[in-house]
N, CA, C and O of each residue as an XYZ file, in Angstrom:
256
protein
N     -15.937     -3.629     15.161
C     -15.130     -4.333     15.694
C     -13.817     -4.778     15.357
O     -13.079     -4.769     16.342
N     -13.206     -5.211     14.181
C     -12.079     -5.207     13.584
C     -11.063     -4.330     13.499
O      -9.851     -4.481     13.657
N     -11.883     -3.156     13.160
C     -10.955     -2.105     12.627
C     -10.468     -1.256     13.847
O      -9.406     -0.636     13.896
N     -11.572     -1.342     14.977
C     -10.775     -1.146     16.539
C      -9.367     -1.701     16.933
O      -8.242     -1.309     17.244
N     -10.231     -3.063     16.698
C      -8.680     -3.698     16.872
C      -7.232     -3.370     16.383
O      -6.182     -3.375     17.025
N      -7.434     -3.123     15.249
C      -6.399     -3.285     14.152
C      -5.545     -1.754     14.317
O      -4.392     -1.465     13.999
N      -6.711     -0.867     14.998
C      -6.371      0.596     15.467
C      -5.268      0.368     16.483
O      -4.116      0.799     16.461
N      -5.819     -0.337     17.301
C      -4.960     -0.491     18.893
C      -3.837     -0.880     18.412
O      -2.817     -0.194     18.474
N      -3.903     -2.023     17.879
C      -2.756     -2.702     17.446
C      -1.422     -1.887     16.383
O      -0.286     -2.341     16.249
N      -1.917     -0.704     15.779
C      -1.157     -0.301     15.371
C      -0.576      1.031     16.290
O       0.606      1.373     16.287
N      -1.546      1.635     16.990
C      -0.768      2.450     18.003
C       0.049      1.690     19.150
O       0.852      2.238     19.905
N      -0.198      0.714     19.152
C       0.705     -0.176     19.851
C       2.126     -0.432     19.234
O       3.108     -0.539     19.968
N       2.186     -0.499     18.282
C       3.061     -0.712     17.235
C       3.810      0.590     17.038
O       5.032      0.538     16.901
N       3.158      1.789     17.013
C       3.710      3.019     17.147
C       4.602      3.605     18.266
O       5.520      4.396     18.052
N       4.212      3.100     19.576
C       4.426      3.455     20.492
C       5.762      2.289     20.930
O       6.469      2.667     21.864
N       5.972      1.470     20.549
C       7.049      0.379     20.703
C       8.755      1.182     20.850
O       9.667      0.829     21.598
N       8.746      1.966     20.176
C       9.990      2.799     19.930
C       9.921      3.715     20.922
O      11.090      4.057     21.100
N       9.156      4.369     21.745
C       9.258      5.251     22.726
C       9.605      4.519     23.929
O      10.511      4.805     24.711
N       8.655      3.376     24.014
C       8.910      2.320     25.370
C      10.194      1.508     25.475
O      10.536      0.983     26.535
N      10.880      1.420     24.375
C      11.845      0.986     24.297
C      13.285      1.939     24.763
O      14.273      1.605     25.417
N      12.898      3.296     24.090
C      13.510      4.361     24.572
C      13.617      4.901     25.920
O      14.527      5.522     26.468
N      12.375      4.485     26.357
C      11.901      4.877     27.742
C      12.509      4.062     28.558
O      12.721      4.622     29.634
N      12.962      2.759     28.512
C      13.665      1.721     29.263
C      15.221      1.927     29.190
O      15.984      1.856     30.153
N      15.532      2.170     28.007
C      16.910      2.049     27.583
C      17.479      3.517     28.372
O      18.570      3.599     28.936
N      16.573      4.515     28.274
C      16.865      5.680     29.380
C      17.014      5.315     30.790
O      18.059      5.334     31.440
N      15.809      4.970     31.196
C      16.081      4.168     32.534
C      17.336      3.397     32.982
O      17.933      3.660     34.026
N      17.698      2.421     32.115
C      18.537      1.675     32.779
C      20.174      2.452     32.569
O      21.150      2.234     33.288
N      20.113      3.451     31.304
C      21.467      3.812     30.896
C      21.949      5.227     32.371
O      23.033      5.651     32.772
N      20.624      5.505     32.723
C      20.977      6.602     34.020
C      20.674      5.707     35.552
O      20.659      6.197     36.682
N      20.497      4.586     35.253
C      20.165      3.498     36.748
C      21.340      4.265     38.043
O      20.930      4.737     39.104
N      22.977      4.224     37.577
C      23.738      4.655     38.216
C      23.457      6.079     39.067
O      23.857      6.365     40.196
N      22.673      6.840     38.186
C      22.861      8.174     38.953
C      21.549      8.415     39.774
O      21.420      9.204     40.710
N      20.718      7.685     39.309
C      19.140      7.786     40.310
C      19.287      7.082     41.054
O      18.624      7.454     42.023
N      20.131      5.578     41.415
C      19.946      4.696     42.148
C      20.764      5.260     43.399
O      19.854      5.111     44.214
N      21.418      5.596     43.872
C      21.895      6.699     44.647
C      21.129      7.360     45.329
O      21.128      7.009     46.509
N      20.449      8.206     45.076
C      19.685      9.038     45.976
C      18.420      8.195     46.214
O      17.810      8.329     47.275
N      18.041      7.416     45.363
C      16.939      6.552     45.728
C      17.101      5.879     46.643
O      16.097      5.638     47.313
N      18.647      5.178     47.153
C      18.687      4.414     48.061
C      19.359      4.773     49.299
O      19.931      4.017     50.085
N      19.190      6.205     49.372
C      19.572      7.260     50.665
C      20.842      7.279     50.796
O      21.336      7.243     51.924
N      21.557      7.336     49.753
C      23.364      7.732     49.735
C      23.708      9.157     49.976
O      23.856     10.015     49.105
N      23.785      9.262     50.870
C      24.338     10.924     51.343
C      25.669     11.237     51.391
O      26.187     11.517     52.472
N      26.487     11.226     50.062
C      28.041     11.489     50.523
C      28.386     12.650     50.716
O      27.597     13.468     50.243
N      29.575     13.215     51.413
C      30.195     14.098     51.552
C      30.703     14.612     50.223
O      30.876     13.854     49.268
N      31.009     16.292     50.161
C      31.910     16.730     49.071
C      32.990     16.170     48.855
O      33.132     16.054     47.638
N      34.140     15.609     49.614
C      35.238     14.873     49.217
C      34.545     13.424     48.802
O      34.922     12.742     47.849
N      33.704     13.162     49.500
C      33.408     11.845     48.672
C      32.720     12.162     47.297
O      32.988     11.411     46.359
N      32.155     12.847     47.166
C      31.405     12.948     45.705
C      32.855     13.580     44.597
O      32.982     13.293     43.406
N      33.551     14.236     45.195
C      34.716     14.517     44.476
C      35.787     13.100     44.198
O      36.389     12.690     43.205
N      35.701     12.778     45.165
C      36.669     11.311     44.961
C      36.052     10.613     44.327
O      36.802     10.341     43.390
N      34.883      9.958     44.144
C      34.201      9.211     43.062
C      34.162      9.772     41.633
O      34.104      9.066     40.626
N      34.195     11.044     41.645
C      34.170     11.601     40.507
C      35.385     11.771     39.675
O      35.413     11.512     38.472
N      36.455     12.248     40.411
C      38.089     12.434     39.492
C      38.378     10.904     39.809
O      38.978     10.502     38.812
N      38.292     10.227     40.390
C      39.121      8.941     40.866
C      38.595      7.387     40.191
O      39.190      6.479     39.611
N      36.861      7.667     40.688
C      36.499      6.341     40.557
C      36.498      5.468     41.591
O      35.600      4.628     41.635
N      37.454      5.507     42.557
C      37.659      4.778     43.183
C      38.310      5.102     44.649
O      38.980      6.101     44.387
N      38.505      4.824     46.086
C      38.898      5.201     47.048
C      40.458      5.163     46.884
O      41.019      4.228     46.311
N      41.145      6.265     47.436
C      42.307      6.368     47.215
C      43.136      5.093     47.990
O      42.807      4.756     49.127
N      44.202      4.448     47.286
C      44.824      3.006     48.460
C      45.221      3.595     49.539
O      45.102      4.818     49.612
N      45.734      2.916     50.525
C      46.191      3.066     51.618
C      47.755      3.154     51.533
O      48.370      2.340     50.845
N      48.348      4.065     52.177
C      49.719      4.470     51.939
C      50.342      3.306     52.976
O      49.884      3.097     54.099
N      51.400      2.639     52.422
C      51.954      1.504     53.525
C      53.179      2.267     53.941
O      53.797      2.971     53.142
N      53.534      2.117     55.240
C      54.890      2.459     55.962
C      56.187      1.811     55.434
O      56.426      0.612     55.289
N      56.987      2.904     55.175
C      58.100      2.606     54.609
C      59.091      1.798     55.790
O      59.323      2.244     56.914
N      59.596      0.528     55.242
C      60.716     -0.013     56.458
C      62.052      0.296     56.644
O      62.677     -0.201     57.581
């Protein structure tokens, strides 16, 4: 019985780096998969604007 418990703890310790890597991967890629998951459906122009500029272009003010 004691040996089985040690084997389980050993397997869990061996899996911890992989669990941490998986959590880190999910957190790092959240900006990418969060948009389709929440139903964001941009047009091609919106995608290019987000990719190339990061923010929408400023509104031009009329000159006086």
